N, C-alpha and C positions, 0 to 999 in steps of 0.2 A: 493561383495554386489552390486546389481544393483540399480541405482537411480530410484525412482518411475516413473519419466517422461520417462526414457528409457524403462521401463517395459511397459508403456502405448503405446509408439511408436511401440514396437514390436507387441503388441496385435492388434493395428490398422492395421498394415501391414498384420498380419496373418489372421485377420477376414475380412478385407475389400479388401484384395488382394494386391499384390505387384505392386503398381501403381507409376507412375512418379509424380502425382499431387494429393494432399490431401487438403480438406477443413476442417478447425476447426472453431468452432463458440462459441462466448459468447454473452451475451446480457442482457439488463435491461430496464425497463420503467423509463424515467427521470422524475419521479413524486415527487422527493425529492432529497436531497443531496446524491451523490453517494459516499459511505463511504469506509473505509478500508476493511470492510466485503464483500461488493460488488466487490471490486477490486480483491478479491481472485479468482473469476470466470474468469476474464480476464487474470490474471497471470497464472492460471492453464492451460488455453487454450494456452497461449503464450509459456509456457515452454515445453508442449507436442509438439507443433509445432516446437520449437527449436530442440528437440530431433529427430523429423522426418527429419528436414533439415540436421542435423548432419549425417544422413544416406543417404544423397544425394538426398532427395526428395524435390520437390517444394511444398510450402505450402501457402495457402491463409488463413489468420486469419481474419474472419469477426466478428466485434462487432456490433450487431444489436441494434439500439436505437428504442425501441417500443414506439415512440412518437406519434403514431396514436391511442394509447389507450385513452379511455375517461377519463376525469377529474372526479374522483369518489367522492372525499370528500375534504373539505377545511382543510388543516393542521393547527395546532395551531399557527404557526408562520406567517400565511397569514391572511389578513383582512377578516372579515366575509362577506364583500361585494362581495367577489369572488364566493359566492354561485350562483350568476347569470350566472356563466360560467360552472356550473356542467353539465356533459354529453357531453361537447365539446371535441374535440381532445386536448390533453395536448400541442401539437405543435401549437395550435391556441389560447390558453388561454393567455391573456396579462401577462407580467412579473410584479408581485406585487412590485418589487423593482425598476422597471423602467430602468434597465441597459441592458436588452437584448430584442430581438424581441418577445420572447414568454416565457411562464412559463417553458416549456421543455428546451429551449435554455439556460436558466439561470443555470441549473444543468448540462446539456450536455456539454456545451463549457468549463466549469471549469474542468470537469473530463478529457476532451480531452487534455487540456493544461497540466494537472497533469501527464497524461500518457506519453505525449511527452517528459517530463523531464527525464523519465526513459529510453528513447531511444528504446522503444518497438514499433515495426512496426505493425500497426493494420489498417485494412480497415474498417473505421467507416461508417456504412450505416444507413439510416433513413427510418423507415417503412412508415412515412407520404409521403416521396418522392416516394417510390416504389409503393405505392397504387395509388397516384395521377398521376404518369406517365403512369399508365396502365400496368406496368410490371407483376402485379399479377392477371390481369383480367381473364385470362384463368384458373388459379388456383381457383379463386373464383367461376367461373362458374362450374368447375368440382365438387366442394364441394356441390353446389346446385343440380347438377345432381345426386349426390350420397348421398343426404341428408338422405334417409332412412337407408342406411348402417351406417352412422355416428351416427344416433339416436340409432340404434340397439346396436352399440358398447358402447356408453355412458350409455345407460340404463342397459346393462349387468353389468357394473361396479357399477352403482347405486344400483342394486340388491344386489351385494356383500357387499356394505356399508350400506344396509338396508335404502336406501334413496328413496323417491318417484320418479317415472319416469318423464322425461322431459314432459312439456305440449305438447299436440298434434300439436299446431301451432308453436312449436319451430323451429327456422331456424338457420343454421350455420353462419349466417351473422348478422351484425348490420349496420345500415344506418345512415349517418350524413346528416341532412337536408341541401340541397344546399343553402338555403336562410338564416337560422339562425345558422347553423352549430351544432345544438344540435342533440342528438340522436332521430331519428324518428322511427315510427312503420312500420313494413313490412305489405304490403297488399297482393301483389301477384307478381309472376315472370312469364314472358311470355315464358319461356323455351329457350330464346335466351340471349339477353343482357340487356333487359329493366326490371326494377323493379319499381312497383308502391308502393308509400309510403304515410304515413299520419303523419304530425308533430303536436303534441299537444302543442308545445311551441309557434309556430308562426301561427298555424292553417292553414298551407298550405297542399295541397294534389296534388301530381304530380308524374311524372315518372323520374327516373334517369337511365342512362346507366352505367353498371358495369365498363366500360372502362374509365369513367370520374373520378373514384377514390373516390366516395362518399360511396362506399360499402366496408366494412372491415370484415374479418373473425373473429369469436369469438376465444378467445385465445387458447382453447383446439383444435381448428382446424388450427388456424394460425401457431402454433408452428410446427406441423408435415408438414404443407404445405411448410413452410420455409425450413425445412430439405430437402424436395424433390426438391424444386426449385433450391437450391444452391448445391445439392448433398453433404450435410454435412456428414463428416466421424466421427467427434468427437465433443461432447459438454458436459462439466461438468455442474453440477447443485447442488444446496443446497439440504440437506436431505429432506426438505419439498416437493421439486419437484420430488423426486425419491421414495417417500413413496407409499404404496399400494393404487391403485386407483388414483394416481397423474396424472398430465398433461403428464409426460413422459410415464407412463404405457398406458394411453389411446392413446397417440400420436403414440406409437409403432404400435398399431393396425390400426389406421387411415391412417398412411403413406402407409402401405401395402395394405389395402383394398380400399383406395380412390385414392392414387397416384402411386401405383404399385412399390414402392421403399422400400429399407431397412432403418431402423432408424440408427442414428449415435450411436457410442459406447459411453456410458455415464461414468461419474466418479463423485461420490459423494464427496463433500467437506464440511468440518465443518465450524463453525462460527469463526470469528476473533473478538477479543475484546482487551480492555486495562486492564492490571493487576490492580485490585482494583475497576474497574467500574462494577456496578451491572446492570443486565438486558441486553436484546438484543438491539443493535443499530437500530434506525429507521430513515431513511432519511426524512420522512414526519414529525416526531415528533421533529427533530432537535437535538436529543441527540447522536450526531455522532462525530467520529474522521475522518477527511478527510486525503487524501494523503498530502494535503497542510500543515496540522498540523504536519505530520511526517517529511516533508521537512524542518521544522524549526529546527530540532535537528538531523536528520539522513541523511547521504549521500544517493543518489539514489542507489548505489551499495549495501549498507547495507539493504535498504528496499527490494530490489529484493531478497537478500540472505535470509531474514526472511521467505519469502514465499516459496523459493526454498528448504530450508532445512527441512520444515515440510511436512510430508505426508498429503495428502488432508483429510484423515479421522481423523486427529488429530486437535483439537482446537488450535488456535494460541492466546496466550495472550502476547501482546507486553508490556514490562515493560519500562515506560518512567521515572522511578525513578532511583535508584542506579543500577538496572539491566542493564540499557542502557550502562553503562561503561563496564560491562562484555561483552555485545553484541559487542561493538567496538573491545575489546581485542580479542574476538573469531574470528570476521571477519578478522581482521588484521593478525592473526596467520594463518588462512586458506589461505589467499591471499599469504602470504610468502611461505606457503607449496606448493601452486600451482606453484610459480615461482622458486621453488627449494632452497629457502632461509631458510627453516625450515624443520625439519624431524619429523616423527612420527613412533614409533616402530611397531605399528599395520599397516602393509602395506595395508590390505584390507580396513580398516577404512580410511586410507590416500587417497586411490584411490576414495572412495565414496565422501569424503569431497572435493577433487580436482574437481570431476565431478559436485558436487553441485555448486561450485564457477563458473565453466565453463558455466553451464546452466543458472546461474543467471545473466550472463553478455552478453548483445547483441553483444558487440565486446570487444576483449581483447587486450590490448597493448602488443607489443613485449617485452617491459621491464616494470617491476612493477613501478607504479607511487609512489613517496615518501609518506610514511605514517607518519603523525604527530600524536603521541600517544594522543588519545582523553582525556584519564584520566589526562595526564600532562597538556594539553591545558586548562582543567577546572581550574587548579591552576593558570596558567599564565594569563588567561583573567581576573582574579580577582585582578591583580596587577596594580594599577592605573598608575604607571610610565612606563608600557610596552604598546606601541602602536603595531599595526599589524606588522610593519617592524621589530621592536625590538624583538617581539616574534619569528619571523622567524630566527633572528640572534641567539637568545638563543637556539632554536632547533638545529641550526648548531653547536654552541659552545659545546653543551652537547652530540653531536653525534647522535641525533634522526633522522636527515635528512642529505643528502649529502651536501657538501659545494657548489658544482657546480649544482645548481638547474636548471632544464629545465622549460619551460613555463607551461607545464602540471603539474609539481611538485608543482610549486608556486600556481597555480590555486586551486589545491586540498588542500594545506595547508591553504590557505586563506579561503576556504569554511569551513574547519573544525574549524578554529578560530571563524568564524561567528556562526556556529552551537553550539560550546561550550559556547559561550556567551549567546545564546538563552536558552540553557539547564539550565545554572546557574540561569538565570532570571525566567524561567517558572517552572522548575521541580526539581531542586536540593534541597535535604533536608537541613535543617539548619546546620547539623553537617559537611556538605561539604563546606558551604559558610564561608568566612572569610573577614576581613578587616585588612590591614596593619596598625599597631598602629603608628600614627605620633609622639605621645608623649611617653616618657619612662614610662611604667606602674609602679605603686607603688605596688610591690610585695616583699614578704620576700624571701631573697636568702641567703643560708648558705655560709659561708666563703669558704668551699671546692668547691662549685659550682662556686662561683665568680672567684676563681683561675683557674678553668677549662675553664671558659668562656674567661678569659684573655689569656690563652694559645692558644685557637683557634683563637682569635683576632690577636695575634702576628704572628701566622703561616700564616694567611691570608695576613697580611701586607707585609710579606716577599715574598709572591708568586706573580709572574706576570701572571703565567699560572698554572692551576691545573685541575685535572680530578674530576669528581663527586666521584669516588671511593676514591681518595686521601682525599677529604674533609670529606667523610663519616668515613674513618679510623681515621682521626684526631679528629673528634667529639667524637667517641667512646673511643679512647685511652685516651683522656683528662679526661673522667669520670672513665674509668676502673682503671687507675693508682692511683686514689683517692678513689676507692671502693664506688663510688656514684651509687646508684641504678638507672638503666636506666629510669624507669618510673618517678622517682622524677626529674631527670636531664632534660628529654625531656619536662616534664610539664612546667618547668621554661622557657626553650627555646621557646616553642610555645606561652606562655603567653607574653614573651618579644616582639614577633613580630606580633602576631595576637590576643592576648588577650583571647586565649582559651587553654584548657588543651590538646587538640589533634589537629592534622592538617595533611597536606599533607606530603609526604616523605621529610624529613628535608634537606638532602644534596642538591638535585636538586632545592628545594625551595629557600634555602639561596643563592645558586649559581646564581639564576635568579634575585636576588635583587641587588641593587647598592652596590658595594663592600665596599665603604666608609661608607655607612649607616649601613651595617652589622657589620663592625669593631667597629663603634661608639656605636651601641646598645649592642654588646657583652661586651664592656668596661663600660657599664651602664652609658654612658654620656648622659646628657639631650639634 
């Protein structure tokens, strides 16, 4: 079974020609928080680029920040006073929170830092800089020269959608007033570089040179212009951008008719959400989950794996509740499979899973880095007597990690300890949480169970060293020889230590506690 990223890589080579160098692109307007749904576009681009590189190709991954788009509306989480900046480029609107140079930078820089943590190599470009530097000047002029062709294409699609035609004075450009930086009205173009404009905001009327960067293409023209300018071979898009009459459809014709080039190969991706959350995330509304939120409970490798294993046309629902424990179990199993420490009977499925792991990792160590089982860490971090160093020792003692840890092993274990703590605090359901009972709880205990508990206590006192399996066998045998029902027996044990009827796996849990405390509690000593 071929991984979907490999399928796309082969398709690109087949349809774009077997070249040494390919350009793949993603992009977004930084007009709000760039959330985990937006990230799917960047990751889809990245992983297809990864698959191309695995075929010996050189790849440039461009992520375009459309920060020269105009500020269209004031979001709910922004002061109403920001209405005075409407129609200015988002890269020039002040940051309402006062921590960055601009409104766009507030969202742009956070996302760039988040992506950096994933180890993904991306060439971040800013539309504002490209326009202002004059790099797009010839492309803008070409669009003006072929305005009628653009209008014809757009009107044809408007006919199909039963929409009115574009106004007769429509232009493929928008102008930012050099004086007040708000959108100005087009008056005329001299056929060369100069455009006359009129600004209703500051009441100025003047001429600007296209090469000065105050003139920007409208987005239905800007997108295909960019494909042509950078020779883009592949760009994914959300289903709204690939629908009939969408920017991609009109762009396919504009790039050919205006710029004489072929469009990139597209790939539609579905939405990403959080299990249990209703509605579509919106960066401007603020109802979003960011990569930063995922970093609080998920390793970077696990985040990459989530996106790599789902086909783009399938919606992703990330479970931050109990499902997160299963996610870690699954990831760890596939990582062991990749390093030959786990086997799977279905060889075809095994190869696809190994390839998914490989594609989700920017670089893979020669030897697997130690895995601290996240499910068990969730138990250990709730024990007040265990600090970080002691948790590492417990993991060693119980055989979860090697005794001779390397620096990278220790780094990963400590990260998981931190993530497990965060998960318990933020997302763990109540039935997973517990507190060690300092005082001996007042509960009714049958004589048979008391005798069984004493037997386990005496066994523990005799042993200087024991395995989890040894302790587990002793616990079960003490009840079995007295015909004590397991449910009744374990209910007493859990209540003695955590005041609940159920809890974590008992043997590893008891082995992680102070031995003298366990013996004393089993003997029902206050």
